[in-house]
C-alpha positions in Angstrom: -48.2 -19.1 -5.9 -45.4 -21.3 -7.7 -43.3 -23.8 -5.8 -40.4 -21.3 -4.8 -42.4 -18.7 -3.2 -44.8 -21.7 -1.3 -41.4 -23.0 -0.2 -40.1 -19.8 1.1 -43.5 -19.2 3.3 -43.9 -22.4 4.4 -40.5 -21.8 5.6 -41.3 -18.5 7.5 -44.6 -20.5 8.5 -42.5 -23.2 10.6 -40.2 -20.7 11.8 -42.6 -18.6 13.4 -44.6 -21.7 15.0 -41.5 -21.9 17.0 -42.4 -18.8 18.8 -44.7 -19.4 21.4 -45.6 -16.2 22.8 -47.9 -14.3 20.6 -46.5 -10.7 21.5 -43.0 -12.7 20.6 -44.2 -13.6 16.6 -45.9 -10.0 16.5 -42.1 -8.3 17.2 -40.6 -10.5 14.9 -43.8 -10.7 11.9 -43.6 -6.2 12.4 -39.7 -6.0 12.6 -39.0 -7.8 9.3 -42.1 -6.6 7.7 -43.3 -10.7 7.0 -47.0 -9.8 6.7 -46.3 -5.9 5.7 -44.6 -2.6 6.0 -41.1 -3.2 8.6 -41.4 -1.1 11.6 -39.3 0.5 14.1 -38.6 -0.6 17.4 -40.1 2.8 18.6 -43.6 1.9 16.5 -43.3 -1.7 18.1 -42.7 -0.7 21.5 -45.5 2.1 21.3 -48.1 -0.7 20.1 -47.1 -2.8 22.8 -46.6 -0.3 25.6 -42.9 -1.5 26.3 -39.7 0.8 25.5 -37.8 0.4 22.4 -34.5 -0.7 24.3 -37.0 -3.6 25.6 -38.2 -4.3 21.9 -35.0 -4.8 20.9 -33.5 -7.1 23.7 -36.4 -9.6 23.1 -36.1 -9.2 19.1 -31.9 -10.2 19.7 -33.3 -13.2 22.4 -36.1 -14.4 19.7 -33.8 -14.7 16.6 -31.2 -16.3 18.9 -33.9 -19.1 19.6 -34.6 -19.3 16.4 -31.2 -19.8 14.9 -30.5 -22.8 17.8 -34.0 -24.2 16.4 -32.5 -24.2 12.9 -29.2 -25.6 13.8 -31.5 -28.5 15.9 -33.2 -29.4 12.4 -36.6 -28.2 14.3 -37.4 -26.1 11.2 -37.9 -28.8 8.9 -39.3 -26.5 6.1 -36.0 -24.2 6.4 -34.0 -26.6 4.2 -35.8 -26.9 1.3 -36.0 -22.9 1.5 -32.1 -22.8 2.0 -31.7 -25.0 -1.0 -33.4 -22.5 -3.1 -31.5 -19.5 -1.8 -28.0 -20.9 -2.2 -28.8 -22.4 -5.8 -29.8 -18.8 -6.6 -26.9 -17.2 -5.0 -24.4 -19.8 -6.6 -25.7 -18.7 -10.2 -25.2 -14.7 -9.1 -21.7 -14.6 -7.4 -22.5 -16.4 -4.2 -23.9 -13.2 -2.5 -26.5 -10.8 -4.1 -28.6 -7.7 -2.8 -32.0 -8.7 -1.5 -34.2 -7.2 -4.0 -31.8 -8.7 -7.0 -32.4 -12.3 -5.3 -36.0 -11.5 -4.4 -36.5 -10.9 -8.4 -34.5 -13.8 -9.4 -36.3 -16.5 -7.1 -40.1 -14.4 -7.4 -39.9 -12.7 -10.6 -40.4 -9.3 -11.6 -43.7 -8.7 -9.6 -42.1 -9.4 -6.3 -43.5 -8.1 -3.1 -41.8 -6.1 -0.2 -43.2 -9.5 2.2 -41.3 -11.3 -0.2 -37.8 -9.6 0.1 -38.4 -9.2 4.1 -39.0 -13.1 4.0 -35.5 -13.6 2.4 -34.0 -11.5 4.5 -35.7 -13.1 7.8 -34.6 -16.6 6.5 -31.1 -15.5 6.2 -31.3 -14.0 9.8 -31.4 -17.5 11.2 -30.0 -19.9 8.9 -26.4 -20.7 9.7 -25.7 -21.6 6.1 -26.7 -18.1 5.1 -25.0 -14.2 5.8 -26.9 -11.1 5.5 -25.3 -7.7 5.1 -27.4 -4.9 7.3 -28.9 -1.9 5.3 -26.5 1.4 6.0 -24.8 4.0 4.3 -22.2 2.4 2.7 -24.2 -1.5 1.9 -27.2 -2.5 0.5 -29.3 -5.0 2.6 -27.6 -8.2 1.0 -27.6 -12.4 1.5 -24.8 -14.4 0.9 -23.5 -18.3 1.2 -22.1 -18.3 4.9 -19.5 -21.0 3.5 -17.9 -18.0 1.6 -17.9 -15.2 4.1 -19.7 -13.9 7.1 -20.5 -10.0 7.5 -17.4 -8.8 8.7 -15.3 -10.6 5.9 -17.8 -9.8 3.2 -17.2 -6.0 4.2 -13.4 -6.2 4.0 -13.8 -7.5 0.5 -15.7 -4.6 -0.2 -13.2 -2.3 1.2 -10.4 -4.3 -1.0 -12.5 -3.2 -4.4 -13.0 0.5 -3.1 -9.7 1.1 -2.5 -8.0 -0.6 -5.6 -10.0 1.5 -7.0 -9.3 4.7 -5.4 -5.6 4.0 -5.8 -6.3 3.1 -9.4 -8.3 7.1 -10.0 -10.2 5.7 -13.1 -13.0 3.0 -13.4 -12.1 -0.8 -14.1 -13.5 -3.5 -16.0 -14.5 -6.7 -14.0 -11.1 -8.6 -15.9 -9.0 -5.9 -14.8 -9.9 -5.9 -11.1 -9.5 -10.0 -11.2 -5.9 -9.1 -12.5 -5.2 -7.4 -9.4 -7.4 -9.3 -6.8 -7.3 -12.9 -5.5 -11.0 -14.4 -6.7 -12.0 -17.9 -8.1 -14.0 -16.6 -10.7 -14.7 -12.5 -12.0 -18.5 -12.9 -11.0 -17.5 -13.1 -7.5 -16.2 -10.1 -7.6 -19.0 -8.2 -9.4 -21.3 -9.8 -7.0 -19.5 -8.3 -3.9 -19.0 -5.1 -5.7 -23.0 -4.9 -6.0 -23.3 -4.9 -2.4 -21.9 -1.6 -1.7 -23.5 1.8 -2.1 -20.0 3.5 -2.3 -19.6 1.2 -6.0 -21.5 2.0 -9.4 -21.4 0.3 -12.6 -21.9 1.0 -16.4 -20.9 0.2 -19.7 -19.1 -2.9 -17.7 -16.7 -0.7 -15.9 -16.6 -0.5 -12.3 -15.9 2.7 -10.6 -16.7 4.9 -7.2 -19.9 5.9 -6.9 -19.4 9.5 -6.8 -17.5 9.5 -10.1 -19.8 10.8 -12.8 -18.5 8.0 -15.1 -20.3 5.2 -13.8 -22.7 6.9 -12.2 -24.2 10.2 -13.7 -26.5 12.2 -11.7 -27.0 14.9 -14.4 -27.3 15.5 -18.1 -24.1 17.0 -18.1 -22.3 14.3 -17.1 -24.4 11.7 -19.5 -23.6 13.7 -22.4 -19.6 13.4 -21.4 -20.3 9.6 -20.7 -21.9 9.1 -24.3 -18.7 11.2 -25.8 -16.0 9.7 -23.8 -17.5 6.3 -24.8 -18.0 6.8 -28.4 -14.5 8.7 -28.5 -15.3 10.9 -31.9 -17.2 14.2 -32.2 -21.2 13.6 -32.0 -24.2 16.1 -33.2 -26.2 17.1 -30.4 -29.1 15.1 -32.0 -27.4 11.5 -31.8 -26.2 12.6 -28.6 -29.5 12.7 -27.0 -30.2 9.8 -28.8 -27.5 7.6 -27.1 -28.7 9.1 -23.8 -32.4 7.6 -24.4 -30.9 4.3 -25.7 -28.7 4.3 -22.9 -28.7 2.3 -19.7 -28.7 5.6 -17.5 -31.3 6.4 -15.0 -34.1 9.0 -15.9 -32.7 9.1 -19.4 -35.8 10.8 -21.0 -34.3 14.0 -21.7 -35.4 16.9 -24.8 -32.9 17.5 -27.5 -33.3 21.2 -26.3 -31.9 20.3 -22.9 -29.0 19.0 -24.2 -28.1 21.6 -26.6 -28.3 24.0 -23.7 -26.2 21.7 -21.6 -23.8 21.3 -24.1 -23.2 25.2 -24.5 -23.0 25.9 -20.7 -20.2 23.3 -20.3 -16.6 24.1 -20.9 -15.8 20.3 -21.4 -18.0 20.4 -24.8 -16.2 22.3 -27.9 -18.5 22.9 -30.4 -16.1 21.7 -33.7 -18.8 22.1 -36.5 -22.5 22.5 -36.6 -24.2 21.1 -33.8 -21.5 18.9 -33.5 -19.6 18.8 -29.9 -16.5 17.0 -28.9 -14.4 16.5 -25.7 -11.8 19.7 -24.6 -9.8 16.5 -23.5 -9.1 15.4 -26.8 -7.3 18.2 -27.7 -9.9 20.8 -29.2 -10.2 24.4 -28.7 -13.6 26.8 -28.5 -13.5 29.3 -31.4 -14.4 30.1 -35.0 -12.8 28.7 -38.3 -10.3 31.9 -38.7 -9.4 32.0 -35.0 -8.5 28.2 -35.8 -6.7 29.0 -38.5 -4.8 31.8 -36.8 -3.8 29.5 -33.4 -2.4 26.9 -36.2 -0.2 29.4 -37.8 1.1 31.1 -34.4 1.8 27.4 -33.4 3.8 26.3 -36.7 6.2 29.5 -36.2 6.3 29.4 -39.8 4.4 29.6 -43.4 2.2 26.8 -44.2 0.6 25.2 -47.6 -3.5 25.7 -47.8 -3.2 21.7 -47.9 -1.2 21.9 -44.4 -3.5 24.6 -43.2 -7.1 22.5 -44.2 -5.4 19.5 -43.1 -4.7 20.5 -39.5 -7.9 22.5 -39.5 -10.2 19.6 -40.5 -8.6 17.6 -37.6 -10.0 20.1 -35.3 -13.1 21.0 -36.8 -16.1 19.5 -38.8 -16.2 22.0 -41.4 -16.0 22.1 -45.1 -12.8 22.5 -47.0 -14.2 25.7 -49.1 -15.0 27.1 -45.6 -11.8 27.5 -44.6 -10.3 28.8 -48.1 -12.7 31.4 -47.8 -11.5 32.4 -44.3 -7.9 32.0 -45.6 -9.1 35.1 -47.8 -9.5 37.5 -45.0 -6.9 39.8 -45.2 -7.0 41.4 -42.2 -6.0 37.7 -40.1 -3.5 36.4 -43.0 -1.2 36.7 -45.7 0.3 35.0 -48.9 4.1 34.7 -48.2 4.1 33.1 -51.8 1.7 31.4 -54.4 0.5 28.6 -51.9 1.8 29.4 -48.7 0.2 31.8 -45.5 1.0 33.5 -42.4 -0.5 35.4 -39.8 -1.1 39.4 -40.9 0.4 40.6 -37.5 
């Protein structure tokens, strides 16, 4: 056991010594999962043959006594653990998910009981703030001097509302320009506690937005193309997904190709090359593209003008364009070098 883990374990042990009754120690240990899995009020009630409400009352009373003991410096081991936690939180932006803080303190092989231990210390320490896990927030821990649970949630809501108003993802610097914080890292730390927010490629947005939280292959393809800002071959798209920060990024080239074909957002503009329709590309053959260009022009165009405009919309060879121009059913020569539609 390393020094940090040993210090925090001693703080937990010292805190439990304050609790005189074995039944009360059992309740706290099981509720927080200090020596195993966390248990519900019902599970503990069944084990002790008491109601869930009685378990809740006892838990609340025990925690109050522990907080008072901590404030009166009756748990000497606690201050050393607090220093470790606060030092790491300071480096992380003053607040962090308990899971992220645990990794920073204990390393990648952190255990569930170690995470639970941090939450327990956060609950009884006057110098720390705990955000309980629910549908909107991750279980998080922060430095109390920078806000209690209510204040932290208000700050999260402020970020959420700003992104809703913007209607598009924003970088931390952009958020910082619109919010009043000492440092952009504080915004990032607060945003990371919210389940309503997500981040990808240094952009923050609402978790329901596929641009920052792509949940299927189609959304991931869209994000890759939007980030590249230029047409890509489907094999290159597949490789980009594999090299990305996406979750579940092991996809086959065939799966990528299938989704590109089915989704109207993606336009085939060359052999295996796709672009986004929002960039102005439209589906169709080279001949159809030439026809659309001539109709929009409303006047004859030279070969050079046609080639230039088609190449701006399709990744094809110049000879392919010129061959299609020879289709007399679709196009006719106006003079030696100009064309219009045959209609």
